[in-house]
C-alpha positions as CSV (number, residue, x, y, z in Angstrom):
1,M,13.3,63.7,22.7
2,P,11.0,63.7,19.6
3,M,8.2,66.2,19.3
4,K,5.0,65.0,20.9
5,Y,1.5,66.3,20.0
6,N,-1.8,65.5,21.7
7,R,-5.3,67.0,21.8
8,N,-8.2,66.4,24.1
9,E,-11.5,68.1,24.9
10,L,-11.6,70.2,28.1
11,A,-15.4,70.7,27.7
12,D,-18.0,70.9,24.9
13,G,-16.4,73.0,22.1
14,I,-13.1,73.5,23.9
15,G,-10.1,71.7,22.7
16,F,-6.7,71.6,24.4
17,S,-3.6,70.7,22.3
18,T,-0.1,70.2,23.7
19,V,3.0,70.3,21.6
20,I,6.1,69.2,23.6
21,D,9.5,69.8,22.0
22,G,12.6,69.6,24.1
23,K,14.5,72.1,22.1
24,F,12.6,75.1,23.4
25,K,13.5,77.1,26.4
26,T,10.2,78.9,26.7
27,N,6.5,78.0,27.1
28,S,3.5,79.5,25.4
29,I,-0.2,79.4,25.4
30,S,-2.5,80.5,22.6
31,V,-6.2,80.6,23.2
32,R,-8.1,80.9,19.9
33,F,-11.8,81.9,19.9
34,I,-13.5,80.9,16.6
35,T,-16.7,82.7,15.6
36,Q,-18.6,83.6,12.5
37,L,-17.2,86.6,10.6
38,D,-19.9,89.2,9.9
39,E,-19.9,92.9,9.2
40,Q,-21.9,93.9,12.3
41,N,-20.0,92.2,15.1
42,S,-16.4,91.8,13.9
43,A,-15.1,95.1,15.2
44,A,-16.7,94.7,18.7
45,N,-15.3,91.2,18.9
46,V,-11.8,92.4,18.2
47,V,-12.0,95.1,20.9
48,G,-13.7,92.7,23.3
49,I,-10.9,90.2,23.1
50,G,-8.2,92.8,22.7
51,A,-9.2,94.5,26.0
52,L,-8.3,91.3,27.9
53,S,-4.6,91.7,27.0
54,V,-4.2,95.2,28.4
55,S,-5.6,94.9,31.9
56,S,-7.6,92.7,34.3
57,A,-9.5,93.0,37.6
58,K,-6.2,92.4,39.4
59,F,-3.9,94.5,37.1
60,R,-6.0,97.5,36.3
61,T,-3.7,99.3,34.0
62,L,-1.4,98.3,31.1
63,A,1.5,99.7,33.1
64,A,0.7,97.4,36.1
65,L,0.2,94.4,33.8
66,N,3.6,95.1,32.1
67,E,5.3,95.5,35.4
68,R,4.1,92.1,36.5
69,M,5.2,90.5,33.3
70,S,8.6,92.1,33.7
71,E,8.9,90.5,37.1
72,L,8.2,87.2,35.4
73,Y,11.4,87.4,33.4
74,G,9.9,89.4,30.6
75,A,6.9,87.3,29.9
76,S,4.5,88.6,27.2
77,L,0.8,88.8,26.6
78,S,-1.0,89.9,23.4
79,S,-4.1,89.6,21.4
80,G,-4.7,89.0,17.7
81,A,-7.4,88.8,15.0
82,S,-7.4,87.0,11.6
83,K,-9.9,85.3,9.3
84,R,-10.0,81.8,7.9
85,G,-12.7,81.4,5.3
86,D,-16.0,82.6,6.7
87,L,-14.7,82.6,10.3
88,Q,-13.1,85.2,12.5
89,I,-10.2,83.9,14.7
90,L,-9.5,85.9,17.8
91,S,-6.7,85.0,20.1
92,I,-5.0,85.7,23.4
93,N,-1.3,84.7,23.3
94,S,1.3,84.5,26.0
95,S,4.9,83.3,26.4
96,W,7.4,82.9,29.3
97,I,10.6,81.2,30.2
98,N,10.5,77.6,31.3
99,N,10.6,77.0,35.0
100,R,14.0,75.4,34.9
101,Y,15.6,78.8,34.0
102,A,14.0,80.7,36.9
103,L,16.8,82.0,39.2
104,D,15.0,81.3,42.5
105,G,13.0,78.2,41.6
106,E,9.8,80.2,41.0
107,D,6.9,78.4,39.3
108,I,6.7,80.9,36.3
109,T,4.2,78.6,34.5
110,A,1.7,78.7,37.4
111,E,2.1,82.5,37.8
112,M,1.5,83.0,34.0
113,L,-1.5,80.7,34.0
114,D,-3.0,82.7,36.9
115,L,-2.3,85.9,35.0
116,V,-3.8,84.7,31.7
117,C,-6.8,83.2,33.3
118,G,-7.3,86.3,35.3
119,C,-7.3,88.4,32.1
120,I,-9.8,86.1,30.4
121,F,-12.2,85.3,33.2
122,E,-11.8,88.3,35.5
123,P,-11.5,91.2,33.1
124,N,-11.3,94.9,34.1
125,V,-15.1,95.3,33.8
126,N,-17.5,97.4,35.9
127,N,-21.3,97.6,35.4
128,G,-21.1,95.8,32.1
129,R,-18.4,98.0,30.6
130,F,-14.6,97.6,30.1
131,D,-12.4,100.0,32.0
132,E,-12.4,103.2,29.9
133,E,-8.6,103.5,29.6
134,S,-8.2,99.8,28.6
135,F,-11.1,100.3,26.1
136,K,-9.5,103.4,24.5
137,I,-6.2,101.6,24.0
138,T,-7.8,98.6,22.3
139,K,-10.1,100.6,20.2
140,K,-7.3,102.8,19.0
141,D,-5.3,99.7,18.1
142,L,-8.3,98.5,16.0
143,L,-8.7,101.8,14.2
144,D,-4.9,101.8,13.5
145,H,-5.2,98.2,12.0
146,I,-8.1,99.3,9.8
147,E,-6.2,102.4,8.6
148,A,-3.2,100.3,7.9
149,E,-5.3,98.0,5.7
150,I,-6.6,101.0,3.7
151,N,-3.1,102.4,3.3
152,D,-1.7,99.1,2.0
153,K,-3.1,99.4,-1.5
154,R,-2.2,95.9,-2.5
155,G,-3.9,94.5,0.5
156,F,-6.8,96.9,0.0
157,A,-7.2,95.6,-3.6
158,I,-7.4,92.0,-2.3
159,S,-9.9,93.0,0.3
160,R,-12.1,94.7,-2.3
161,A,-11.8,91.7,-4.6
162,S,-12.8,89.5,-1.6
163,E,-16.0,91.6,-1.1
164,T,-17.0,90.9,-4.7
165,A,-15.9,87.2,-5.0
166,F,-17.4,86.2,-1.6
167,E,-20.4,88.5,-1.5
168,G,-22.9,87.3,1.1
169,E,-20.3,85.1,2.7
170,G,-18.2,85.7,5.8
171,A,-15.0,85.6,3.7
172,G,-16.0,88.8,2.1
173,F,-15.5,90.9,5.2
174,S,-12.4,92.1,7.0
175,C,-11.5,90.4,10.3
176,Y,-11.3,93.9,11.8
177,G,-14.6,95.3,10.5
178,E,-15.2,98.6,8.6
179,R,-14.1,101.9,10.0
180,E,-17.7,103.2,10.3
181,T,-18.7,100.1,12.4
182,A,-15.5,100.3,14.5
183,E,-16.1,103.9,15.3
184,K,-19.4,103.0,16.9
185,V,-18.0,100.3,19.2
186,T,-18.5,101.3,22.9
187,S,-17.0,99.8,26.1
188,A,-20.4,98.3,26.7
189,S,-20.8,96.7,23.3
190,A,-17.3,95.4,23.4
191,C,-18.0,93.8,26.8
192,S,-21.2,92.3,25.5
193,A,-19.3,90.9,22.5
194,Y,-16.6,89.4,24.8
195,R,-19.3,87.6,26.9
196,K,-21.0,86.2,23.8
197,I,-17.7,84.9,22.5
198,L,-17.0,83.1,25.8
199,E,-20.5,81.6,25.6
200,T,-20.7,80.6,21.9
201,A,-17.3,80.4,20.3
202,Q,-15.4,77.2,19.4
203,I,-12.3,77.5,21.6
204,E,-9.0,75.9,20.7
205,I,-6.1,76.2,23.2
206,F,-2.5,75.4,22.3
207,Y,0.2,74.9,24.9
208,V,3.8,74.6,23.5
209,A,6.6,73.7,25.9
210,P,9.8,71.8,26.2
211,E,8.3,69.3,28.7
212,E,5.0,67.9,30.0
213,N,3.1,69.8,32.7
214,E,-0.2,68.2,33.6
215,S,-1.1,71.1,35.9
216,V,-1.6,73.3,32.8
217,G,-4.4,71.3,31.4
218,E,-5.9,70.8,34.8
219,K,-5.9,74.5,35.6
220,L,-7.4,75.4,32.2
221,K,-10.1,72.7,32.5
222,A,-11.1,74.0,36.0
223,E,-11.4,77.6,34.8
224,F,-13.2,76.9,31.5
225,S,-15.6,74.5,33.1
226,K,-17.0,77.3,35.2
227,L,-18.4,78.9,32.0
228,S,-22.0,78.6,31.1
229,R,-21.7,77.8,27.4
230,C,-23.8,77.0,24.4
231,P,-21.1,76.7,21.7
232,A,-22.2,77.0,18.1
233,K,-21.1,74.7,15.3
234,Y,-18.9,76.2,12.7
235,E,-18.0,75.1,9.2
236,F,-14.3,75.5,8.6
237,N,-14.3,74.8,4.8
238,V,-17.2,76.2,2.8
239,P,-16.6,76.2,-1.0
240,S,-17.7,79.4,-2.6
241,P,-19.9,78.9,-5.8
242,V,-18.6,80.4,-9.0
243,K,-20.7,83.2,-10.5
244,Q,-22.6,82.4,-13.6
245,S,-20.8,85.2,-15.4
246,V,-17.6,87.0,-14.6
247,E,-18.3,90.1,-12.4
248,R,-16.1,93.1,-12.9
249,V,-15.7,95.8,-10.2
250,S,-13.4,98.8,-10.2
251,D,-12.4,101.8,-8.1
252,E,-10.5,105.0,-8.9
253,L,-8.1,106.0,-6.2
254,D,-5.1,108.3,-5.7
255,V,-2.5,105.7,-6.5
256,N,0.5,105.7,-8.8
257,Q,0.1,102.0,-9.8
258,C,-3.1,100.3,-10.9
259,K,-3.9,96.9,-9.2
260,M,-5.8,94.0,-10.7
261,V,-7.1,91.0,-8.7
262,M,-8.6,88.0,-10.5
263,T,-10.5,85.5,-8.5
264,F,-10.9,81.9,-9.7
265,K,-13.0,79.2,-8.1
266,T,-12.9,75.4,-8.3
267,D,-15.3,72.5,-7.5
268,S,-12.4,70.1,-7.2
269,D,-11.7,68.4,-3.8
270,D,-8.2,67.4,-4.8
271,T,-6.6,70.0,-2.5
272,Y,-3.1,68.8,-3.0
273,A,-3.3,69.0,-6.7
274,I,-4.9,72.4,-6.5
275,K,-2.2,73.7,-4.3
276,L,0.6,72.4,-6.5
277,M,-1.2,73.8,-9.6
278,S,-1.4,77.2,-7.9
279,M,2.3,77.1,-7.1
280,I,3.2,76.3,-10.7
281,F,0.8,79.0,-11.9
282,G,2.0,81.9,-9.6
283,G,3.5,80.7,-6.3
284,T,7.2,80.7,-6.9
285,P,10.0,82.9,-8.5
286,V,10.0,80.5,-11.5
287,S,6.2,80.3,-11.8
288,K,4.3,80.9,-15.1
289,L,3.0,84.3,-14.0
290,F,6.4,85.5,-12.7
291,M,8.5,84.3,-15.6
292,N,6.1,85.3,-18.4
293,V,3.7,88.0,-17.3
294,R,6.3,89.9,-15.3
295,E,9.7,89.0,-16.6
296,K,9.4,88.1,-20.2
297,L,6.5,90.4,-21.2
298,S,7.0,93.1,-18.5
299,L,3.2,93.5,-18.2
300,C,3.3,94.1,-14.4
301,Y,5.4,95.0,-11.5
302,Y,4.4,91.9,-9.5
303,C,2.1,89.0,-10.3
304,A,1.3,86.2,-7.9
305,C,-1.3,83.6,-7.1
306,R,-2.5,82.6,-3.6
307,N,-4.6,79.6,-2.8
308,I,-7.6,80.1,-0.5
309,A,-8.3,76.4,0.3
310,S,-11.1,77.1,2.8
311,K,-13.2,78.7,0.0
312,S,-11.9,76.6,-2.9
313,A,-10.6,79.7,-4.6
314,L,-7.5,81.2,-6.1
315,M,-6.6,84.9,-6.3
316,V,-4.1,86.3,-8.8
317,D,-3.1,89.9,-7.9
318,C,-0.8,92.2,-9.9
319,G,0.5,95.8,-10.0
320,V,0.1,97.0,-13.5
321,E,0.1,100.2,-15.7
322,R,-3.3,101.2,-16.9
323,G,-2.3,100.6,-20.5
324,N,-1.3,97.0,-19.8
325,I,-4.4,95.9,-17.8
326,E,-6.1,94.2,-20.7
327,K,-2.9,92.5,-22.0
328,A,-2.1,91.3,-18.5
329,E,-5.5,89.8,-18.0
330,K,-5.3,87.9,-21.3
331,E,-1.8,86.6,-20.5
332,I,-2.8,85.4,-17.1
333,Q,-5.6,83.5,-18.6
334,F,-3.3,82.1,-21.3
335,Q,-0.8,80.9,-18.7
336,L,-3.6,79.1,-16.9
337,D,-4.6,77.5,-20.2
338,E,-1.0,76.3,-20.6
339,I,-1.3,74.3,-17.4
340,R,-4.7,73.0,-18.5
341,N,-3.0,71.8,-21.6
342,G,-0.1,70.1,-19.7
343,N,2.4,72.6,-20.9
344,F,4.6,72.8,-17.8
345,T,8.0,71.2,-17.3
346,N,9.2,68.8,-14.7
347,E,11.5,71.6,-13.5
348,E,8.5,73.8,-12.8
349,L,6.8,71.0,-10.9
350,D,10.0,70.3,-8.9
351,S,10.3,74.0,-8.1
352,A,6.7,74.0,-6.8
353,L,7.4,70.9,-4.7
354,L,10.6,72.4,-3.3
355,S,8.9,75.6,-2.3
356,I,6.2,73.7,-0.4
357,E,8.8,71.4,1.2
358,N,10.9,74.4,2.3
359,A,7.8,75.9,4.0
360,L,7.0,72.6,5.6
361,S,10.5,72.2,6.9
362,G,10.1,75.4,8.9
363,V,7.3,74.0,11.0
364,G,8.6,73.6,14.5
365,D,11.2,76.3,14.3
366,T,9.1,78.5,16.5
367,H,6.1,78.1,18.9
368,S,3.9,80.0,16.5
369,S,4.7,77.7,13.6
370,Y,3.5,74.7,15.6
371,V,0.3,76.5,16.7
372,S,-0.4,77.6,13.1
373,W,0.3,74.1,11.8
374,Y,-1.9,72.1,14.2
375,F,-4.7,74.7,14.2
376,E,-4.9,74.5,10.4
377,R,-4.9,70.7,10.6
378,F,-7.7,70.8,13.2
379,C,-9.7,73.1,10.8
380,E,-9.1,70.6,7.9
381,G,-10.2,67.7,10.2
382,R,-7.1,65.6,9.7
383,I,-4.1,65.7,12.0
384,I,-0.9,64.8,10.1
385,T,2.8,65.8,10.4
386,P,4.6,68.1,7.9
387,E,6.5,65.0,6.7
388,Q,3.3,63.2,6.0
389,Q,1.9,66.2,4.1
390,S,5.1,66.5,2.1
391,E,4.7,62.9,1.0
392,L,1.1,63.5,-0.1
393,Y,2.3,66.3,-2.3
394,R,5.0,64.0,-3.8
395,T,2.3,61.6,-4.9
396,V,0.4,64.2,-7.0
397,T,0.7,63.3,-10.7
398,R,0.8,65.6,-13.7
399,E,-2.6,64.3,-14.7
400,R,-4.1,65.4,-11.4
401,I,-2.6,68.9,-11.8
402,I,-4.0,69.2,-15.3
403,E,-7.5,68.1,-14.0
404,A,-7.2,70.6,-11.2
405,A,-6.4,73.4,-13.6
406,K,-9.3,72.4,-15.8
407,S,-11.7,72.7,-12.8
408,V,-10.7,76.3,-12.2
409,K,-13.2,79.0,-13.5
410,T,-12.9,82.7,-13.5
411,D,-15.3,84.2,-11.0
412,S,-14.6,88.0,-10.7
413,I,-12.1,90.7,-11.5
414,Y,-11.4,93.8,-9.4
415,I,-9.4,96.7,-10.8
416,M,-8.0,99.7,-8.9
417,Y,-7.4,102.5,-11.4
418,N,-5.2,105.5,-10.8
419,K,-7.0,108.8,-11.2
420,E,-4.0,110.6,-12.5
421,A,-3.6,108.4,-15.5
422,K,-7.2,108.7,-16.6
423,E,-7.1,112.5,-16.4
């Protein structure tokens, strides 16, 4: 049976998508809450949604919740947080075996729907506060995430570059918030954040399963329709304006290897040409940056380009010795000029296309790949299949890639210096 996708509205601002693919043996639900990303509320939002996955009014401890999921053949429940452009994406995710594999004919899907809905709509809350133990678990998880971001120096450099490139925009903030803000989150403020999210967030629900089950949509519609909501309208793609002059920011930290992140911005709306151009520039093992800046000239330990389509931006990040920073910057700019001048081969273009097609071919291998694919298409406002998108990339001409490269302007440069080398 071929894969089948469908989306409908359960209520204002609440979408329900089903992906039916007979090759799976498990079912999953991902409830995604979309809200504005800002410095003040992001940490409380993460804790507020995270607390839903560790207990509920019915299962008041994590141990009790885990015991129940063990009884349901090892079902799982988790929460997540990420950002897309200026938006914070918070999620509750669950998975379980399909009913046909239950030994005694149990309706595992109905049981899991009850459990998930119980966690979302009947949380472990008393007097406007989350249960203290549940709150402590979730807040510690948040602080651990923030600490991990700080300790990952490559990721930290990209975060600092984002602060500069997207100053005053949601994309400049971490989806987890800052440590100082996170430390101040209380069980009451997390509960308040949770209630506000239910009231104002855009909600997108994804159900992935091997077969249709109308009761899933009916159950979710019945539960979500009980909410009193005033959903906000969110912009999923907000181009970031390029700065009038290149802004340079730096830190000095106790690191062995310096990091440099260069942010470029474009006013082009030719998204497929921009993506292909970024792949030729620094998105494959035979890209301009990898083959020249890293391999041929040995100016850095790594050098790659990522495309931030929701902000019409590109980021090139590299690990570099202090003495090579200026040379690396000039060579990165030179390789971009090479593409602007049409100096790239058909082999480089084919390699970029092949890399994209390999990624597209993996959509559908897992539940999460389907959810990521259709969520991204929803955000873009155009539902197409991976095969259709692959064909759109195939139609991109060399001329469009050259024009895309010409539209790219340098916005800002962040450098993480190593203290030892300076001293």
